[in-house]
C-alpha positions as CSV (number, residue, x, y, z in Angstrom):
1,M,0.0,0.0,0.0
2,E,1.3,3.5,-0.9
3,Y,1.0,6.0,1.9
4,S,0.8,9.8,1.6
5,D,3.4,11.9,3.3
6,S,0.8,12.7,6.1
7,E,0.2,9.0,6.6
8,K,3.9,8.2,6.6
9,L,4.6,10.9,9.2
10,L,1.7,9.9,11.4
11,R,2.9,6.2,11.3
12,E,6.4,7.2,12.4
13,C,4.9,9.3,15.2
14,D,2.8,6.4,16.2
15,A,5.9,4.1,16.4
16,G,7.8,6.8,18.3
17,S,5.0,7.4,20.9
18,K,4.8,3.6,21.4
19,M,8.5,3.3,21.8
20,A,8.5,6.1,24.4
21,V,5.8,4.4,26.5
22,T,7.6,1.1,26.4
23,S,10.9,2.7,27.4
24,I,9.3,4.4,30.3
25,D,7.6,1.2,31.4
26,D,10.9,-0.6,31.2
27,V,12.5,1.7,33.9
28,I,9.8,3.2,36.0
29,D,9.6,0.4,38.6
30,N,13.3,0.9,39.3
31,V,13.1,4.7,39.9
32,S,13.5,5.5,43.6
33,D,13.0,9.4,43.5
34,S,9.3,10.2,43.8
35,G,9.7,13.4,41.7
36,M,11.4,11.5,38.9
37,K,8.8,8.8,39.0
38,Q,6.0,11.4,38.8
39,L,7.8,13.1,35.9
40,L,8.0,9.8,34.0
41,M,4.4,8.9,34.8
42,E,3.2,12.3,33.5
43,S,5.3,12.0,30.4
44,K,3.9,8.5,29.7
45,E,0.4,9.9,30.0
46,H,1.3,12.7,27.5
47,H,2.7,10.1,25.1
48,E,-0.4,7.9,25.5
49,K,-2.8,10.8,25.0
50,L,-0.9,11.9,21.9
51,G,-0.8,8.3,20.7
52,N,-4.6,8.1,21.0
53,E,-4.8,11.3,18.9
54,I,-2.5,9.8,16.3
55,H,-4.5,6.5,16.2
56,S,-7.7,8.6,15.6
57,M,-6.0,10.4,12.7
58,L,-4.7,7.2,11.2
59,N,-8.2,5.8,11.4
60,Q,-9.5,8.9,9.5
61,H,-6.9,8.2,6.8
62,E,-7.9,4.5,6.9
63,T,-4.2,3.8,7.6
64,D,-2.7,1.0,9.8
65,E,-0.8,1.8,12.9
66,K,2.9,1.3,13.0
67,D,4.8,-0.5,15.8
68,P,8.4,0.3,16.6
69,S,10.9,-1.8,14.7
70,P,11.6,-5.1,16.5
71,I,15.3,-4.4,16.2
72,A,15.0,-0.9,17.8
73,K,12.9,-2.4,20.6
74,G,15.4,-5.2,21.1
75,M,18.4,-3.0,21.1
76,S,16.7,-0.6,23.6
77,W,15.7,-3.5,25.9
78,M,19.3,-5.0,25.8
79,K,20.9,-1.6,26.5
80,T,18.4,-0.9,29.3
81,N,18.9,-4.3,31.0
82,M,22.6,-4.3,30.6
83,K,23.0,-0.9,32.2
84,M,20.5,-1.6,34.9
85,S,22.2,-4.9,35.8
86,M,25.4,-2.9,36.5
87,D,23.8,0.1,38.1
88,S,20.1,0.8,38.5
89,S,20.5,4.3,40.1
90,D,18.2,7.1,39.2
91,A,21.1,8.8,37.4
92,V,21.5,5.8,35.1
93,L,17.8,5.5,34.5
94,A,17.6,9.3,33.7
95,D,20.6,8.8,31.3
96,L,18.8,5.9,29.5
97,I,15.6,7.9,29.0
98,T,17.5,11.0,28.0
99,D,19.3,8.9,25.3
100,G,15.9,7.7,24.1
101,C,14.5,11.2,24.0
102,N,17.4,12.4,22.0
103,M,17.1,9.6,19.5
104,G,13.4,10.2,19.2
105,V,13.9,14.0,18.6
106,K,16.5,13.2,16.0
107,S,14.3,10.7,14.2
108,L,11.1,12.7,14.3
109,N,12.9,15.8,12.9
110,K,14.3,13.6,10.1
111,Y,10.8,12.4,9.2
112,L,9.4,15.9,9.5
113,N,12.0,17.0,6.9
114,Q,11.5,13.9,4.8
115,Y,7.7,14.1,4.5
116,K,7.5,17.7,3.4
117,M,4.1,17.2,1.7
118,A,2.4,16.1,5.0
119,D,-0.5,18.2,6.0
120,D,-0.2,20.9,8.7
121,T,-2.2,18.8,11.2
122,S,0.2,15.8,10.8
123,K,3.2,18.1,11.1
124,G,1.7,19.7,14.2
125,I,1.3,16.3,15.8
126,C,4.9,15.5,15.0
127,S,6.1,18.8,16.4
128,K,4.0,18.2,19.6
129,L,5.7,14.8,20.0
130,I,9.1,16.4,19.5
131,S,8.2,19.0,22.2
132,I,7.1,16.3,24.7
133,E,10.5,14.5,24.1
134,E,12.5,17.7,24.5
135,E,10.7,18.7,27.6
136,L,11.2,15.3,29.3
137,C,14.9,15.4,28.4
138,K,15.2,18.8,29.9
139,D,13.3,17.9,33.1
140,L,15.5,14.8,33.6
141,R,18.8,16.8,33.6
142,K,18.6,17.3,37.4
143,Y,18.6,13.5,37.9
144,L,21.7,12.8,35.7
């Protein structure tokens, strides 16, 4: 099936929001600082809410959802578990999530530039997701 730029961009945002939720779920039970835990829970809620909005838009386009690449998920899981097995301090967990945010921002900006013909609504969703990632990254700095 051939997708429009809007559909392609929304599908990448869908995969990105799912990856973020999975990554937060992978570490949140190991966070000891209540402020950091609250920050991650709120960010997860923002990602899920935006994910629901993305799903609605994909349904309007009659386009399938997109899951994160199994390779990306596997690599993330391996990195997370290896680092946590050596040190599961809040600083290490903040570092892991910060790395994920940075990769997400980089990828989403790439897709935003790649799918230039996407409609403004889809571009807005992508920009909103980038903003959520940047905000989480900034808020986690005090835990590094």
